[in-house]
C-alpha positions as CSV (number, residue, x, y, z in Angstrom):
1,X,20.7,38.1,-36.1
2,X,17.3,37.1,-36.5
3,X,18.2,33.3,-36.8
4,X,20.1,34.0,-33.3
5,X,17.1,35.6,-31.6
6,X,14.6,32.8,-32.9
7,X,16.9,30.1,-31.6
8,X,17.4,31.7,-28.3
9,X,13.5,32.1,-27.6
10,X,12.7,28.4,-27.5
11,X,15.7,27.8,-25.2
12,X,14.5,30.4,-22.7
13,X,11.0,29.1,-22.6
14,X,12.5,25.6,-22.2
15,X,14.5,26.9,-19.3
16,X,11.6,28.7,-17.7
17,X,9.3,25.7,-18.0
18,X,12.0,23.5,-16.3
19,X,12.2,26.1,-13.5
20,X,8.5,26.1,-13.0
21,X,8.4,22.3,-13.0
22,X,11.2,21.8,-10.5
23,X,9.5,24.6,-8.3
24,X,6.2,22.5,-8.4
25,X,8.0,19.3,-7.8
26,X,9.9,21.0,-4.6
27,X,6.5,22.4,-3.4
28,X,5.0,19.0,-3.7
29,X,7.7,17.0,-1.9
30,X,7.5,19.7,0.9
31,X,3.9,19.1,1.2
32,X,4.6,15.3,1.6
33,X,7.8,15.5,3.8
34,X,6.9,18.1,6.2
35,X,4.2,16.2,7.9
36,X,6.6,13.3,8.3
37,X,9.2,15.5,9.7
38,X,6.9,17.0,12.2
39,X,5.8,13.7,13.2
40,X,9.5,12.7,13.7
41,X,10.5,15.6,15.5
42,X,7.3,15.5,17.8
43,X,8.3,11.9,18.9
44,X,11.7,13.4,20.5
45,X,9.8,15.7,22.5
46,X,8.2,15.5,26.1
47,X,4.6,15.8,26.4
48,X,4.9,19.2,28.1
49,X,7.0,20.3,25.1
50,X,4.8,19.0,22.3
51,X,1.8,20.8,23.7
52,X,3.7,24.0,24.6
53,X,5.6,24.4,21.2
54,X,4.3,21.9,18.6
55,X,6.3,23.4,15.7
56,X,9.7,23.7,17.2
57,X,12.7,21.6,17.6
58,X,12.9,19.5,20.7
59,X,13.8,21.4,23.8
60,X,15.1,19.4,25.4
61,X,15.6,16.4,23.1
62,X,14.1,13.3,24.9
63,X,13.5,9.5,24.0
64,X,11.2,9.2,26.9
65,X,8.3,8.4,24.3
66,X,10.0,5.6,22.7
67,X,11.3,4.4,26.2
68,X,7.6,4.5,27.4
69,X,6.4,2.8,24.4
70,X,8.9,0.2,23.9
71,X,10.3,-0.6,27.4
72,X,7.4,0.0,29.7
73,X,5.7,-3.2,28.8
74,X,2.2,-1.5,29.3
75,X,1.5,-1.7,25.6
76,X,2.4,-5.0,23.6
77,X,3.8,-2.8,20.4
78,X,6.1,-5.7,19.4
79,X,3.1,-8.1,19.5
80,X,1.1,-5.7,17.5
81,X,3.8,-5.2,14.8
82,X,4.1,-9.0,14.5
83,X,0.2,-9.2,14.1
84,X,0.3,-6.4,11.5
85,X,3.3,-7.9,9.6
86,X,1.7,-11.5,9.6
87,X,-1.8,-10.2,8.3
88,X,-0.4,-8.0,5.8
89,X,1.9,-10.5,4.4
90,X,-0.8,-13.2,4.4
91,X,-3.3,-11.1,2.7
92,X,-0.7,-10.0,0.1
93,X,0.2,-13.5,-0.9
94,X,-3.6,-14.3,-1.1
95,X,-4.2,-11.3,-3.4
96,X,-1.5,-11.9,-5.6
97,X,-2.6,-15.5,-6.1
98,X,-6.2,-14.8,-6.9
99,X,-5.7,-11.6,-8.7
100,X,-3.2,-13.0,-11.0
101,X,-5.2,-16.1,-11.8
102,X,-8.4,-14.1,-12.4
103,X,-6.5,-11.4,-14.4
104,X,-4.9,-13.9,-16.6
105,X,-8.3,-15.7,-17.2
106,X,-10.0,-12.5,-18.2
107,X,-7.1,-11.3,-20.5
108,X,-6.2,-14.6,-22.4
109,X,-8.8,-17.2,-22.0
110,X,-12.0,-17.3,-24.0
111,X,-15.3,-18.3,-22.2
112,X,-18.9,-17.4,-22.2
113,X,-19.8,-14.2,-20.2
114,X,-16.2,-13.0,-19.9
115,X,-17.1,-9.3,-20.6
116,X,-19.9,-9.5,-18.3
117,X,-17.8,-11.0,-15.4
118,X,-15.1,-8.4,-16.0
119,X,-17.9,-5.5,-16.0
120,X,-19.3,-6.7,-12.9
121,X,-15.9,-6.7,-11.1
122,X,-15.0,-3.2,-12.3
123,X,-18.4,-2.1,-11.2
124,X,-17.4,-3.1,-7.6
125,X,-14.8,-0.6,-7.8
126,X,-17.5,2.2,-7.5
127,X,-19.2,0.8,-4.4
128,X,-17.7,2.4,-1.3
129,X,-15.8,-0.3,0.9
130,X,-17.8,0.7,3.9
131,X,-21.1,-0.8,2.4
132,X,-19.4,-4.3,2.7
133,X,-18.8,-3.9,6.3
134,X,-21.9,-5.6,7.5
135,X,-22.0,-8.5,5.2
136,X,-18.5,-9.3,5.7
137,X,-18.7,-9.1,9.4
138,X,-21.6,-11.5,9.3
139,X,-19.7,-13.9,7.1
140,X,-16.7,-13.7,9.3
141,X,-19.1,-14.2,12.4
142,X,-20.7,-17.3,10.8
143,X,-17.2,-18.8,10.0
144,X,-16.2,-18.6,13.6
145,X,-13.2,-16.3,12.4
146,X,-13.7,-13.3,14.7
147,X,-10.7,-12.2,16.8
148,X,-8.4,-14.3,14.3
149,X,-5.9,-13.4,11.4
150,X,-8.2,-15.0,8.9
151,X,-10.8,-12.1,9.8
152,X,-8.4,-9.5,8.6
153,X,-6.9,-11.3,5.8
154,X,-9.4,-13.4,3.9
155,X,-12.4,-10.9,3.2
156,X,-10.0,-8.6,1.2
157,X,-8.0,-11.3,-0.5
158,X,-10.0,-11.1,-3.8
159,X,-10.0,-7.4,-4.4
160,X,-11.4,-6.0,-7.8
161,X,-8.4,-3.4,-8.2
162,X,-5.7,-6.3,-8.3
163,X,-7.6,-8.1,-11.1
164,X,-8.1,-4.9,-13.1
165,X,-4.6,-4.0,-12.5
166,X,-2.9,-7.1,-13.6
167,X,-5.3,-7.7,-16.4
168,X,-4.2,-4.5,-18.1
169,X,-0.7,-5.6,-17.8
170,X,-1.5,-9.0,-19.2
171,X,-3.2,-7.7,-22.1
172,X,-0.2,-5.6,-22.9
173,X,2.0,-8.8,-23.2
174,X,2.7,-10.0,-26.8
175,X,0.7,-13.0,-27.4
176,X,3.7,-14.6,-29.5
177,X,5.5,-15.4,-26.4
178,X,2.7,-17.6,-25.2
179,X,2.2,-19.0,-28.7
180,X,5.8,-20.0,-28.8
181,X,5.4,-21.9,-25.7
182,X,2.3,-23.6,-26.7
183,X,4.2,-24.7,-30.0
184,X,6.8,-26.1,-27.6
185,X,4.2,-28.4,-25.7
186,X,3.5,-26.1,-22.8
187,X,-0.1,-26.0,-21.4
188,X,-2.2,-23.2,-20.3
189,X,-1.0,-23.6,-16.4
190,X,2.6,-24.1,-17.4
191,X,2.6,-20.9,-19.5
192,X,1.0,-19.0,-16.8
193,X,3.4,-20.1,-14.1
194,X,6.7,-20.3,-16.1
195,X,6.3,-17.5,-18.8
196,X,3.6,-14.9,-17.8
197,X,4.3,-14.5,-14.2
198,X,8.1,-13.9,-14.5
199,X,7.3,-11.2,-17.2
200,X,4.8,-9.5,-14.8
201,X,7.3,-9.3,-11.9
202,X,7.2,-5.5,-11.9
203,X,3.5,-5.5,-11.9
204,X,3.2,-8.1,-9.2
205,X,5.7,-6.1,-7.0
206,X,3.7,-3.0,-7.3
207,X,0.5,-4.7,-6.6
208,X,2.1,-6.4,-3.6
209,X,3.3,-3.1,-2.1
210,X,-0.2,-1.5,-2.7
211,X,-1.8,-4.7,-0.9
212,X,0.6,-4.8,2.0
213,X,0.1,-1.0,2.7
214,X,-3.5,-1.4,2.4
215,X,-3.7,-4.0,5.0
216,X,-1.0,-2.4,7.2
217,X,-2.8,0.9,7.4
218,X,-6.3,-0.5,7.8
219,X,-7.9,0.7,10.8
220,X,-11.8,0.5,10.8
221,X,-12.1,-3.2,9.9
222,X,-9.6,-4.6,12.6
223,X,-11.5,-2.6,15.2
224,X,-14.6,-4.4,14.6
225,X,-13.4,-8.1,14.1
226,X,-10.5,-8.1,16.5
227,X,-11.7,-8.2,20.2
228,X,-8.4,-9.2,22.3
229,X,-5.8,-6.7,23.1
230,X,-3.4,-9.2,22.1
231,X,-4.7,-10.0,18.7
232,X,-4.8,-6.2,17.7
233,X,-2.7,-5.1,14.9
234,X,-0.8,-1.9,14.8
235,X,-3.3,0.7,13.8
236,X,-6.0,-0.1,16.2
237,X,-3.2,-0.7,19.0
238,X,-1.9,2.7,18.5
239,X,-5.2,4.2,18.9
240,X,-5.3,3.0,22.5
241,X,-2.4,5.4,23.3
242,X,-5.0,8.0,23.4
243,X,-6.7,8.4,26.6
244,X,-10.2,9.5,27.1
245,X,-9.3,12.6,28.8
246,X,-5.7,13.3,27.5
247,X,-3.5,12.5,24.6
248,X,0.2,11.7,25.0
249,X,1.1,13.4,21.7
250,X,4.9,12.3,21.8
251,X,4.0,8.6,22.4
252,X,1.5,8.6,19.7
253,X,3.9,10.2,17.3
254,X,6.7,7.6,18.3
255,X,4.1,4.9,17.6
256,X,3.6,6.3,14.1
257,X,7.1,6.6,13.4
258,X,7.6,2.8,14.5
259,X,4.8,2.0,12.2
260,X,6.3,3.8,9.2
261,X,9.6,2.1,9.5
262,X,8.5,-1.3,7.7
263,X,6.6,0.6,5.1
264,X,9.8,2.5,4.3
265,X,11.9,-0.6,4.2
266,X,9.4,-2.4,1.9
267,X,9.4,0.6,-0.6
268,X,13.1,0.9,-0.6
269,X,13.3,-3.0,-1.5
270,X,10.5,-2.8,-4.3
271,X,11.3,0.6,-5.6
272,X,13.2,-0.7,-8.5
273,X,10.3,-2.9,-9.6
274,X,7.6,-0.2,-8.9
275,X,9.5,2.2,-11.2
276,X,9.8,-0.7,-13.9
277,X,6.2,-1.2,-13.7
278,X,5.2,2.4,-14.1
279,X,7.7,2.9,-17.0
280,X,6.3,-0.2,-18.9
281,X,2.6,1.0,-18.4
282,X,3.8,4.3,-20.0
283,X,5.6,2.7,-23.0
284,X,2.4,0.6,-23.5
285,X,0.1,3.5,-23.2
């Protein structure tokens, strides 16, 4: 009887622990999902309905906001989408190239001052990004890149986070793999391209998603360097939907829904690689 009681107590504690964990996860999921659901519901309301009853279901159900945003031609929403997609893709490619090369050099190559350089790179993570706003603007202006795609892609193409993130992954790779390739006659460049990068695919996919989202959601920097309406990206373009004296909430929410669709598609495509990257980091840790 004593043995049965002692074996039941850990089981009961484990059960209640799981219940508490699932309850916390459900609460966290609701905190994340409810604003997105509210945004979607509001996009199918009329302006009057959105103001009168912001937390109720659409009454009546209306696609007026989407028709006004996509069919009126007053706002070049598709051009903004293309500009955002092109800028985010280009900057993501640049970040992957610069971060992977810099991270591999700091992780595997031996040269004077390596630790100092890595320390300086990490120190830049502690500096607020707004501090670089004026220096970057002056550089872009002197290069003649204002109101071009280069202004919103090149300044952030060598971020410290990408180097730090990939370096940690490269450090965790077994050096025996590279030594075997070097015995077969491969040089550093060939080892990096044909051996290391394929192994780092989950980490590269995770960094690609984070970089794409960072550029896609950027608002402050494009506002300063993009001057023409046709050259705007989606985030500053959507801000023009808010008038000086009134805001069309349904149209703004419809624009936010449209802006979320490419991000959700990207995450669905790269979800497996992201999970593998997180799982691999957990195992190494």
